[in-house]
PDB file of N, H, CA, C and O in Angstrom:
ATOM      1  N   MET A   1       9.809  10.415  11.361  1.00  0.00           N
ATOM      2  CA  MET A   1      10.443   9.280  10.808  1.00  0.00           C
ATOM      3  C   MET A   1      10.190   9.384   9.322  1.00  0.00           C
ATOM      4  O   MET A   1       9.113   9.837   8.933  1.00  0.00           O
ATOM      5  N   ARG A   2      11.174   8.968   8.417  1.00  0.00           N
ATOM      6  H   ARG A   2      12.049   8.600   8.732  1.00  0.00           H
ATOM      7  CA  ARG A   2      11.325   9.169   7.049  1.00  0.00           C
ATOM      8  C   ARG A   2      11.305   7.918   6.469  1.00  0.00           C
ATOM      9  O   ARG A   2      12.190   7.161   6.867  1.00  0.00           O
ATOM     10  N   GLU A   3      10.527   7.482   5.622  1.00  0.00           N
ATOM     11  H   GLU A   3       9.808   8.097   5.299  1.00  0.00           H
ATOM     12  CA  GLU A   3      10.409   6.168   4.791  1.00  0.00           C
ATOM     13  C   GLU A   3      10.286   6.259   3.342  1.00  0.00           C
ATOM     14  O   GLU A   3       9.557   7.120   2.850  1.00  0.00           O
ATOM     15  N   THR A   4      10.874   5.522   2.693  1.00  0.00           N
ATOM     16  H   THR A   4      11.465   4.822   3.093  1.00  0.00           H
ATOM     17  CA  THR A   4      10.969   5.450   1.218  1.00  0.00           C
ATOM     18  C   THR A   4      10.007   4.297   0.737  1.00  0.00           C
ATOM     19  O   THR A   4       9.886   3.197   1.276  1.00  0.00           O
ATOM     20  N   PHE A   5       9.422   4.705  -0.251  1.00  0.00           N
ATOM     21  H   PHE A   5       9.520   5.598  -0.689  1.00  0.00           H
ATOM     22  CA  PHE A   5       8.482   3.654  -0.922  1.00  0.00           C
ATOM     23  C   PHE A   5       8.683   3.627  -2.471  1.00  0.00           C
ATOM     24  O   PHE A   5       9.069   4.622  -3.085  1.00  0.00           O
ATOM     25  N   VAL A   6       8.443   2.620  -2.973  1.00  0.00           N
ATOM     26  H   VAL A   6       8.130   1.812  -2.474  1.00  0.00           H
ATOM     27  CA  VAL A   6       8.396   2.615  -4.626  1.00  0.00           C
ATOM     28  C   VAL A   6       7.045   2.069  -4.906  1.00  0.00           C
ATOM     29  O   VAL A   6       6.677   0.967  -4.500  1.00  0.00           O
ATOM     30  N   VAL A   7       6.315   2.883  -5.620  1.00  0.00           N
ATOM     31  H   VAL A   7       6.615   3.778  -5.950  1.00  0.00           H
ATOM     32  CA  VAL A   7       4.871   2.443  -6.300  1.00  0.00           C
ATOM     33  C   VAL A   7       4.821   2.122  -7.551  1.00  0.00           C
ATOM     34  O   VAL A   7       5.229   2.893  -8.419  1.00  0.00           O
ATOM     35  N   GLN A   8       4.298   0.902  -7.825  1.00  0.00           N
ATOM     36  H   GLN A   8       3.967   0.276  -7.119  1.00  0.00           H
ATOM     37  CA  GLN A   8       4.102   0.488  -9.196  1.00  0.00           C
ATOM     38  C   GLN A   8       2.981   0.452  -9.462  1.00  0.00           C
ATOM     39  O   GLN A   8       2.316  -0.366  -8.826  1.00  0.00           O
ATOM     40  N   ILE A   9       2.344   1.214 -10.391  1.00  0.00           N
ATOM     41  H   ILE A   9       2.884   1.879 -10.907  1.00  0.00           H
ATOM     42  CA  ILE A   9       0.913   1.205 -11.151  1.00  0.00           C
ATOM     43  C   ILE A   9       0.854   0.131 -12.154  1.00  0.00           C
ATOM     44  O   ILE A   9       1.581   0.220 -13.144  1.00  0.00           O
ATOM     45  N   LEU A  10       0.105  -0.826 -12.011  1.00  0.00           N
ATOM     46  H   LEU A  10      -0.485  -0.898 -11.207  1.00  0.00           H
ATOM     47  CA  LEU A  10       0.138  -2.045 -12.867  1.00  0.00           C
ATOM     48  C   LEU A  10      -1.230  -1.827 -13.775  1.00  0.00           C
ATOM     49  O   LEU A  10      -1.208  -2.212 -14.944  1.00  0.00           O
ATOM     50  N   ASN A  11      -2.281  -1.279 -13.296  1.00  0.00           N
ATOM     51  H   ASN A  11      -2.298  -0.966 -12.346  1.00  0.00           H
ATOM     52  CA  ASN A  11      -3.456  -1.229 -13.964  1.00  0.00           C
ATOM     53  C   ASN A  11      -4.531   0.046 -13.413  1.00  0.00           C
ATOM     54  O   ASN A  11      -4.299   0.590 -12.334  1.00  0.00           O
ATOM     55  N   ASP A  12      -5.522   0.389 -14.123  1.00  0.00           N
ATOM     56  H   ASP A  12      -5.710  -0.053 -15.000  1.00  0.00           H
ATOM     57  CA  ASP A  12      -6.366   1.446 -13.557  1.00  0.00           C
ATOM     58  C   ASP A  12      -7.679   0.935 -13.908  1.00  0.00           C
ATOM     59  O   ASP A  12      -8.206   1.278 -14.966  1.00  0.00           O
ATOM     60  N   GLN A  13      -8.247   0.139 -13.096  1.00  0.00           N
ATOM     61  H   GLN A  13      -7.820  -0.140 -12.236  1.00  0.00           H
ATOM     62  CA  GLN A  13      -9.828  -0.318 -13.374  1.00  0.00           C
ATOM     63  C   GLN A  13     -10.732   0.311 -12.323  1.00  0.00           C
ATOM     64  O   GLN A  13     -10.312   0.700 -11.234  1.00  0.00           O
ATOM     65  N   ASN A  14     -11.932   0.383 -12.697  1.00  0.00           N
ATOM     66  H   ASN A  14     -12.273   0.067 -13.582  1.00  0.00           H
ATOM     67  CA  ASN A  14     -12.889   0.934 -11.747  1.00  0.00           C
ATOM     68  C   ASN A  14     -12.604   2.356 -11.154  1.00  0.00           C
ATOM     69  O   ASN A  14     -12.972   2.658 -10.019  1.00  0.00           O
ATOM     70  N   ALA A  15     -11.959   3.172 -11.942  1.00  0.00           N
ATOM     71  H   ALA A  15     -11.660   2.926 -12.864  1.00  0.00           H
ATOM     72  CA  ALA A  15     -11.641   4.388 -11.539  1.00  0.00           C
ATOM     73  C   ALA A  15     -10.754   4.708 -10.449  1.00  0.00           C
ATOM     74  O   ALA A  15     -10.788   5.753  -9.799  1.00  0.00           O
ATOM     75  N   THR A  16      -9.808   3.563 -10.260  1.00  0.00           N
ATOM     76  H   THR A  16      -9.781   2.714 -10.788  1.00  0.00           H
ATOM     77  CA  THR A  16      -8.802   3.562  -9.246  1.00  0.00           C
ATOM     78  C   THR A  16      -7.708   2.718  -9.772  1.00  0.00           C
ATOM     79  O   THR A  16      -7.888   1.986 -10.745  1.00  0.00           O
ATOM     80  N   TRP A  17      -6.369   2.819  -9.038  1.00  0.00           N
ATOM     81  H   TRP A  17      -6.222   3.413  -8.247  1.00  0.00           H
ATOM     82  CA  TRP A  17      -5.221   2.197  -9.483  1.00  0.00           C
ATOM     83  C   TRP A  17      -5.127   1.011  -8.744  1.00  0.00           C
ATOM     84  O   TRP A  17      -5.647   0.905  -7.633  1.00  0.00           O
ATOM     85  N   GLN A  18      -4.405  -0.022  -9.367  1.00  0.00           N
ATOM     86  H   GLN A  18      -3.983   0.064 -10.269  1.00  0.00           H
ATOM     87  CA  GLN A  18      -4.051  -1.382  -8.796  1.00  0.00           C
ATOM     88  C   GLN A  18      -2.521  -1.401  -8.864  1.00  0.00           C
ATOM     89  O   GLN A  18      -2.009  -0.746  -9.772  1.00  0.00           O
ATOM     90  N   GLY A  19      -1.867  -1.949  -8.168  1.00  0.00           N
ATOM     91  H   GLY A  19      -2.283  -2.481  -7.430  1.00  0.00           H
ATOM     92  CA  GLY A  19      -0.393  -2.219  -8.140  1.00  0.00           C
ATOM     93  C   GLY A  19       0.258  -2.800  -7.030  1.00  0.00           C
ATOM     94  O   GLY A  19      -0.272  -3.656  -6.322  1.00  0.00           O
ATOM     95  N   THR A  20       1.649  -2.254  -6.826  1.00  0.00           N
ATOM     96  H   THR A  20       2.080  -1.558  -7.401  1.00  0.00           H
ATOM     97  CA  THR A  20       2.367  -2.854  -5.636  1.00  0.00           C
ATOM     98  C   THR A  20       2.938  -1.722  -5.095  1.00  0.00           C
ATOM     99  O   THR A  20       3.164  -0.723  -5.778  1.00  0.00           O
ATOM    100  N   VAL A  21       3.229  -1.817  -3.726  1.00  0.00           N
ATOM    101  H   VAL A  21       3.046  -2.628  -3.171  1.00  0.00           H
ATOM    102  CA  VAL A  21       4.209  -0.681  -3.043  1.00  0.00           C
ATOM    103  C   VAL A  21       5.237  -1.450  -2.201  1.00  0.00           C
ATOM    104  O   VAL A  21       4.860  -2.249  -1.343  1.00  0.00           O
ATOM    105  N   THR A  22       6.412  -1.235  -2.421  1.00  0.00           N
ATOM    106  H   THR A  22       6.719  -0.587  -3.118  1.00  0.00           H
ATOM    107  CA  THR A  22       7.570  -1.545  -1.986  1.00  0.00           C
ATOM    108  C   THR A  22       8.225  -0.822  -0.887  1.00  0.00           C
ATOM    109  O   THR A  22       8.420   0.375  -1.097  1.00  0.00           O
ATOM    110  N   TRP A  23       8.611  -1.313   0.266  1.00  0.00           N
ATOM    111  H   TRP A  23       8.453  -2.286   0.437  1.00  0.00           H
ATOM    112  CA  TRP A  23       9.286  -0.536   1.149  1.00  0.00           C
ATOM    113  C   TRP A  23      10.670  -0.846   0.998  1.00  0.00           C
ATOM    114  O   TRP A  23      11.135  -1.979   1.122  1.00  0.00           O
ATOM    115  N   THR A  24      11.379   0.280   0.702  1.00  0.00           N
ATOM    116  H   THR A  24      11.001   1.201   0.601  1.00  0.00           H
ATOM    117  CA  THR A  24      12.938   0.027   0.192  1.00  0.00           C
ATOM    118  C   THR A  24      13.613  -0.532   1.423  1.00  0.00           C
ATOM    119  O   THR A  24      14.381  -1.476   1.241  1.00  0.00           O
ATOM    120  N   GLY A  25      13.430  -0.070   2.679  1.00  0.00           N
ATOM    121  H   GLY A  25      12.806   0.697   2.827  1.00  0.00           H
ATOM    122  CA  GLY A  25      14.328  -0.330   3.828  1.00  0.00           C
ATOM    123  C   GLY A  25      13.863  -1.650   4.415  1.00  0.00           C
ATOM    124  O   GLY A  25      14.639  -2.290   5.126  1.00  0.00           O
ATOM    125  N   GLY A  26      12.645  -2.091   4.159  1.00  0.00           N
ATOM    126  H   GLY A  26      12.015  -1.571   3.582  1.00  0.00           H
ATOM    127  CA  GLY A  26      12.244  -3.369   4.873  1.00  0.00           C
ATOM    128  C   GLY A  26      12.173  -4.407   3.839  1.00  0.00           C
ATOM    129  O   GLY A  26      11.841  -5.531   4.214  1.00  0.00           O
ATOM    130  N   LYS A  27      12.390  -4.244   2.796  1.00  0.00           N
ATOM    131  H   LYS A  27      12.660  -3.331   2.491  1.00  0.00           H
ATOM    132  CA  LYS A  27      12.264  -5.188   1.620  1.00  0.00           C
ATOM    133  C   LYS A  27      10.976  -5.797   1.415  1.00  0.00           C
ATOM    134  O   LYS A  27      10.892  -6.937   0.959  1.00  0.00           O
ATOM    135  N   LYS A  28       9.852  -5.034   1.756  1.00  0.00           N
ATOM    136  H   LYS A  28       9.920  -4.107   2.126  1.00  0.00           H
ATOM    137  CA  LYS A  28       8.554  -5.755   1.774  1.00  0.00           C
ATOM    138  C   LYS A  28       7.850  -5.371   0.449  1.00  0.00           C
ATOM    139  O   LYS A  28       7.930  -4.215   0.032  1.00  0.00           O
ATOM    140  N   VAL A  29       7.187  -6.293  -0.193  1.00  0.00           N
ATOM    141  H   VAL A  29       7.122  -7.232   0.146  1.00  0.00           H
ATOM    142  CA  VAL A  29       6.292  -5.850  -1.300  1.00  0.00           C
ATOM    143  C   VAL A  29       4.703  -6.267  -0.941  1.00  0.00           C
ATOM    144  O   VAL A  29       4.324  -7.328  -0.446  1.00  0.00           O
ATOM    145  N   GLN A  30       4.045  -5.332  -1.265  1.00  0.00           N
ATOM    146  H   GLN A  30       4.353  -4.469  -1.667  1.00  0.00           H
ATOM    147  CA  GLN A  30       2.602  -5.632  -0.850  1.00  0.00           C
ATOM    148  C   GLN A  30       1.683  -4.995  -2.134  1.00  0.00           C
ATOM    149  O   GLN A  30       1.990  -3.909  -2.625  1.00  0.00           O
ATOM    150  N   SER A  31       0.575  -5.751  -2.601  1.00  0.00           N
ATOM    151  H   SER A  31       0.325  -6.633  -2.201  1.00  0.00           H
ATOM    152  CA  SER A  31      -0.209  -5.358  -3.597  1.00  0.00           C
ATOM    153  C   SER A  31      -1.144  -4.562  -2.885  1.00  0.00           C
ATOM    154  O   SER A  31      -1.441  -4.787  -1.711  1.00  0.00           O
ATOM    155  N   PHE A  32      -1.704  -3.459  -3.696  1.00  0.00           N
ATOM    156  H   PHE A  32      -1.463  -3.276  -4.649  1.00  0.00           H
ATOM    157  CA  PHE A  32      -3.092  -2.822  -3.337  1.00  0.00           C
ATOM    158  C   PHE A  32      -4.014  -2.917  -4.539  1.00  0.00           C
ATOM    159  O   PHE A  32      -3.649  -3.199  -5.681  1.00  0.00           O
ATOM    160  N   ARG A  33      -5.246  -2.651  -4.150  1.00  0.00           N
ATOM    161  H   ARG A  33      -5.543  -2.422  -3.223  1.00  0.00           H
ATOM    162  CA  ARG A  33      -6.442  -2.693  -4.976  1.00  0.00           C
ATOM    163  C   ARG A  33      -7.058  -1.421  -5.436  1.00  0.00           C
ATOM    164  O   ARG A  33      -7.863  -1.314  -6.362  1.00  0.00           O
ATOM    165  N   SER A  34      -6.462  -0.212  -4.483  1.00  0.00           N
ATOM    166  H   SER A  34      -5.809  -0.299  -3.732  1.00  0.00           H
ATOM    167  CA  SER A  34      -7.223   1.035  -4.776  1.00  0.00           C
ATOM    168  C   SER A  34      -6.285   2.013  -4.330  1.00  0.00           C
ATOM    169  O   SER A  34      -5.307   1.646  -3.679  1.00  0.00           O
ATOM    170  N   VAL A  35      -6.475   3.255  -4.614  1.00  0.00           N
ATOM    171  H   VAL A  35      -7.269   3.553  -5.143  1.00  0.00           H
ATOM    172  CA  VAL A  35      -5.720   4.521  -4.096  1.00  0.00           C
ATOM    173  C   VAL A  35      -5.797   4.459  -2.432  1.00  0.00           C
ATOM    174  O   VAL A  35      -4.832   4.506  -1.669  1.00  0.00           O
ATOM    175  N   LEU A  36      -7.080   4.349  -2.107  1.00  0.00           N
ATOM    176  H   LEU A  36      -7.863   4.311  -2.727  1.00  0.00           H
ATOM    177  CA  LEU A  36      -7.351   4.346  -0.710  1.00  0.00           C
ATOM    178  C   LEU A  36      -6.633   3.189   0.082  1.00  0.00           C
ATOM    179  O   LEU A  36      -6.191   3.395   1.212  1.00  0.00           O
ATOM    180  N   GLU A  37      -6.550   2.198  -0.425  1.00  0.00           N
ATOM    181  H   GLU A  37      -6.910   2.031  -1.343  1.00  0.00           H
ATOM    182  CA  GLU A  37      -5.815   1.100   0.216  1.00  0.00           C
ATOM    183  C   GLU A  37      -4.377   1.391   0.234  1.00  0.00           C
ATOM    184  O   GLU A  37      -3.695   1.161   1.232  1.00  0.00           O
ATOM    185  N   LEU A  38      -3.829   1.966  -1.003  1.00  0.00           N
ATOM    186  H   LEU A  38      -4.383   2.154  -1.815  1.00  0.00           H
ATOM    187  CA  LEU A  38      -2.450   2.138  -1.020  1.00  0.00           C
ATOM    188  C   LEU A  38      -2.039   3.428   0.032  1.00  0.00           C
ATOM    189  O   LEU A  38      -0.968   3.398   0.638  1.00  0.00           O
ATOM    190  N   LEU A  39      -2.965   4.518   0.178  1.00  0.00           N
ATOM    191  H   LEU A  39      -3.835   4.542  -0.315  1.00  0.00           H
ATOM    192  CA  LEU A  39      -2.466   5.464   1.042  1.00  0.00           C
ATOM    193  C   LEU A  39      -2.753   5.031   2.587  1.00  0.00           C
ATOM    194  O   LEU A  39      -2.130   5.613   3.475  1.00  0.00           O
ATOM    195  N   LYS A  40      -3.570   4.146   2.869  1.00  0.00           N
ATOM    196  H   LYS A  40      -4.076   3.673   2.147  1.00  0.00           H
ATOM    197  CA  LYS A  40      -3.643   3.437   4.211  1.00  0.00           C
ATOM    198  C   LYS A  40      -2.478   2.555   4.563  1.00  0.00           C
ATOM    199  O   LYS A  40      -2.168   2.399   5.744  1.00  0.00           O
ATOM    200  N   LEU A  41      -1.815   1.966   3.577  1.00  0.00           N
ATOM    201  H   LEU A  41      -2.067   2.093   2.618  1.00  0.00           H
ATOM    202  CA  LEU A  41      -0.821   1.058   3.722  1.00  0.00           C
ATOM    203  C   LEU A  41       0.625   1.851   4.002  1.00  0.00           C
ATOM    204  O   LEU A  41       1.568   1.369   4.630  1.00  0.00           O
ATOM    205  N   ILE A  42       0.579   3.255   3.354  1.00  0.00           N
ATOM    206  H   ILE A  42      -0.187   3.646   2.843  1.00  0.00           H
ATOM    207  CA  ILE A  42       1.680   3.992   3.428  1.00  0.00           C
ATOM    208  C   ILE A  42       1.561   4.659   4.887  1.00  0.00           C
ATOM    209  O   ILE A  42       2.513   4.609   5.667  1.00  0.00           O
ATOM    210  N   GLY A  43       0.394   5.263   5.206  1.00  0.00           N
ATOM    211  H   GLY A  43      -0.378   5.304   4.573  1.00  0.00           H
ATOM    212  CA  GLY A  43      -0.042   5.885   6.391  1.00  0.00           C
ATOM    213  C   GLY A  43       0.103   5.100   7.570  1.00  0.00           C
ATOM    214  O   GLY A  43       0.503   5.704   8.565  1.00  0.00           O
ATOM    215  N   SER A  44      -0.149   3.826   7.677  1.00  0.00           N
ATOM    216  H   SER A  44      -0.475   3.335   6.869  1.00  0.00           H
ATOM    217  CA  SER A  44       0.098   3.057   8.676  1.00  0.00           C
ATOM    218  C   SER A  44       1.621   2.868   9.232  1.00  0.00           C
ATOM    219  O   SER A  44       1.978   2.829  10.410  1.00  0.00           O
ATOM    220  N   THR A  45       2.399   2.766   8.082  1.00  0.00           N
ATOM    221  H   THR A  45       2.110   2.798   7.126  1.00  0.00           H
ATOM    222  CA  THR A  45       3.869   2.626   8.205  1.00  0.00           C
ATOM    223  C   THR A  45       4.424   3.924   8.645  1.00  0.00           C
ATOM    224  O   THR A  45       5.400   3.897   9.395  1.00  0.00           O
ATOM    225  N   ILE A  46       3.935   5.041   8.279  1.00  0.00           N
ATOM    226  H   ILE A  46       3.142   5.063   7.670  1.00  0.00           H
ATOM    227  CA  ILE A  46       4.541   6.459   8.568  1.00  0.00           C
ATOM    228  C   ILE A  46       4.073   6.857  10.051  1.00  0.00           C
ATOM    229  O   ILE A  46       4.746   7.583  10.782  1.00  0.00           O
ATOM    230  N   ASN A  47       2.796   6.275  10.420  1.00  0.00           N
ATOM    231  H   ASN A  47       2.250   5.685   9.827  1.00  0.00           H
ATOM    232  CA  ASN A  47       2.176   6.874  11.618  1.00  0.00           C
ATOM    233  C   ASN A  47       2.417   5.829  13.004  1.00  0.00           C
ATOM    234  O   ASN A  47       1.702   5.743  14.003  1.00  0.00           O
ATOM    235  N   GLY A  48       3.594   5.135  12.702  1.00  0.00           N
ATOM    236  H   GLY A  48       4.174   5.204  11.891  1.00  0.00           H
ATOM    237  CA  GLY A  48       3.964   4.134  13.957  1.00  0.00           C
ATOM    238  C   GLY A  48       4.371   2.893  13.789  1.00  0.00           C
ATOM    239  O   GLY A  48       5.033   2.288  14.632  1.00  0.00           O
ATOM    240  N   ALA A  49       3.924   2.314  12.435  1.00  0.00           N
ATOM    241  H   ALA A  49       3.387   2.805  11.750  1.00  0.00           H
ATOM    242  CA  ALA A  49       4.285   1.022  12.164  1.00  0.00           C
ATOM    243  C   ALA A  49       5.912   0.895  11.393  1.00  0.00           C
ATOM    244  O   ALA A  49       6.116   0.532  10.234  1.00  0.00           O
ATOM    245  N   ALA A  50       6.815   1.252  12.278  1.00  0.00           N
ATOM    246  H   ALA A  50       6.650   1.547  13.219  1.00  0.00           H
ATOM    247  CA  ALA A  50       8.017   1.304  11.728  1.00  0.00           C
ATOM    248  C   ALA A  50       8.452   0.184  10.784  1.00  0.00           C
ATOM    249  O   ALA A  50       8.973   0.392   9.688  1.00  0.00           O
ATOM    250  N   ASN A  51       8.211  -0.940  11.266  1.00  0.00           N
ATOM    251  H   ASN A  51       7.788  -1.108  12.156  1.00  0.00           H
ATOM    252  CA  ASN A  51       8.457  -2.165  10.622  1.00  0.00           C
ATOM    253  C   ASN A  51       7.279  -2.713   9.697  1.00  0.00           C
ATOM    254  O   ASN A  51       6.184  -3.119  10.087  1.00  0.00           O
ATOM    255  N   PRO A  52       7.761  -2.634   8.335  1.00  0.00           N
ATOM    256  CA  PRO A  52       6.622  -3.008   7.425  1.00  0.00           C
ATOM    257  C   PRO A  52       5.790  -4.283   7.755  1.00  0.00           C
ATOM    258  O   PRO A  52       4.623  -4.373   7.373  1.00  0.00           O
ATOM    259  N   GLU A  53       6.429  -5.312   8.503  1.00  0.00           N
ATOM    260  H   GLU A  53       7.377  -5.239   8.814  1.00  0.00           H
ATOM    261  CA  GLU A  53       5.621  -6.421   8.863  1.00  0.00           C
ATOM    262  C   GLU A  53       4.464  -6.226   9.724  1.00  0.00           C
ATOM    263  O   GLU A  53       3.575  -7.071   9.830  1.00  0.00           O
ATOM    264  N   THR A  54       4.477  -5.083  10.354  1.00  0.00           N
ATOM    265  H   THR A  54       5.199  -4.397  10.268  1.00  0.00           H
ATOM    266  CA  THR A  54       3.344  -4.689  11.159  1.00  0.00           C
ATOM    267  C   THR A  54       2.237  -4.031  10.593  1.00  0.00           C
ATOM    268  O   THR A  54       1.207  -3.766  11.213  1.00  0.00           O
ATOM    269  N   ALA A  55       2.462  -3.761   9.369  1.00  0.00           N
ATOM    270  H   ALA A  55       3.298  -3.977   8.865  1.00  0.00           H
ATOM    271  CA  ALA A  55       1.394  -2.828   8.461  1.00  0.00           C
ATOM    272  C   ALA A  55       0.272  -3.951   8.304  1.00  0.00           C
ATOM    273  O   ALA A  55       0.407  -5.174   8.274  1.00  0.00           O
ATOM    274  N   PRO A  56      -0.923  -3.136   8.208  1.00  0.00           N
ATOM    275  CA  PRO A  56      -2.199  -4.295   8.180  1.00  0.00           C
ATOM    276  C   PRO A  56      -2.262  -4.828   6.869  1.00  0.00           C
ATOM    277  O   PRO A  56      -1.608  -4.388   5.923  1.00  0.00           O
ATOM    278  N   GLU A  57      -3.024  -5.742   6.823  1.00  0.00           N
ATOM    279  H   GLU A  57      -3.555  -6.099   7.591  1.00  0.00           H
ATOM    280  CA  GLU A  57      -3.316  -6.583   5.697  1.00  0.00           C
ATOM    281  C   GLU A  57      -4.152  -5.759   4.742  1.00  0.00           C
ATOM    282  O   GLU A  57      -4.782  -4.831   5.249  1.00  0.00           O
ATOM    283  N   PRO A  58      -4.261  -5.968   3.353  1.00  0.00           N
ATOM    284  CA  PRO A  58      -4.965  -4.967   2.686  1.00  0.00           C
ATOM    285  C   PRO A  58      -6.548  -5.117   2.963  1.00  0.00           C
ATOM    286  O   PRO A  58      -7.050  -6.176   3.339  1.00  0.00           O
ATOM    287  N   MET A  59      -7.199  -4.050   2.756  1.00  0.00           N
ATOM    288  H   MET A  59      -6.791  -3.190   2.451  1.00  0.00           H
ATOM    289  CA  MET A  59      -8.625  -4.125   3.096  1.00  0.00           C
ATOM    290  C   MET A  59      -9.376  -4.533   1.861  1.00  0.00           C
ATOM    291  O   MET A  59      -8.842  -4.354   0.767  1.00  0.00           O
ATOM    292  N   GLN A  60     -10.605  -5.080   1.950  1.00  0.00           N
ATOM    293  H   GLN A  60     -11.039  -5.225   2.839  1.00  0.00           H
ATOM    294  CA  GLN A  60     -11.472  -5.467   0.737  1.00  0.00           C
ATOM    295  C   GLN A  60     -11.825  -4.089   0.101  1.00  0.00           C
ATOM    296  O   GLN A  60     -12.169  -3.098   0.744  1.00  0.00           O
ATOM    297  N   ASP A  61     -11.718  -4.151  -0.980  1.00  0.00           N
ATOM    298  H   ASP A  61     -11.438  -4.957  -1.503  1.00  0.00           H
ATOM    299  CA  ASP A  61     -12.213  -3.101  -1.641  1.00  0.00           C
ATOM    300  C   ASP A  61     -13.582  -2.955  -1.971  1.00  0.00           C
ATOM    301  O   ASP A  61     -14.198  -3.792  -2.630  1.00  0.00           O
ATOM    302  N   LEU A  62     -14.129  -1.781  -1.471  1.00  0.00           N
ATOM    303  H   LEU A  62     -13.628  -1.101  -0.936  1.00  0.00           H
ATOM    304  CA  LEU A  62     -15.753  -1.791  -1.466  1.00  0.00           C
ATOM    305  C   LEU A  62     -16.146  -1.790  -2.835  1.00  0.00           C
ATOM    306  O   LEU A  62     -17.234  -2.318  -3.062  1.00  0.00           O
ATOM    307  N   CYS A  63     -15.498  -1.309  -3.822  1.00  0.00           N
ATOM    308  H   CYS A  63     -14.614  -0.880  -3.637  1.00  0.00           H
ATOM    309  CA  CYS A  63     -15.914  -1.192  -5.245  1.00  0.00           C
ATOM    310  C   CYS A  63     -16.107  -2.395  -5.799  1.00  0.00           C
ATOM    311  O   CYS A  63     -16.794  -2.375  -6.820  1.00  0.00           O
ATOM    312  N   THR A  64     -15.664  -3.565  -5.396  1.00  0.00           N
ATOM    313  H   THR A  64     -15.106  -3.581  -4.567  1.00  0.00           H
ATOM    314  CA  THR A  64     -15.773  -4.958  -5.885  1.00  0.00           C
ATOM    315  C   THR A  64     -16.950  -5.680  -5.354  1.00  0.00           C
ATOM    316  O   THR A  64     -17.263  -6.716  -5.940  1.00  0.00           O
ATOM    317  N   LEU A  65     -17.676  -5.284  -4.299  1.00  0.00           N
ATOM    318  H   LEU A  65     -17.421  -4.442  -3.823  1.00  0.00           H
ATOM    319  CA  LEU A  65     -18.621  -6.087  -3.684  1.00  0.00           C
ATOM    320  C   LEU A  65     -19.957  -5.948  -4.502  1.00  0.00           C
ATOM    321  O   LEU A  65     -20.961  -6.571  -4.154  1.00  0.00           O
TER     322      LEU A  65
END
């Protein structure tokens, strides 16, 4: 499966990125609070969640606990 994402980095606090990822095909925008969260959002879409509506909700960032 081929997916296209637009990643916008809005900030870089706590040694990681914060921003938004946009699914160009599904027209969904999701915020992320860390690079790990971004990679999990993209990975879940590529690994079987063809519809961005089925992508998981953002995880709680462990750096902010």
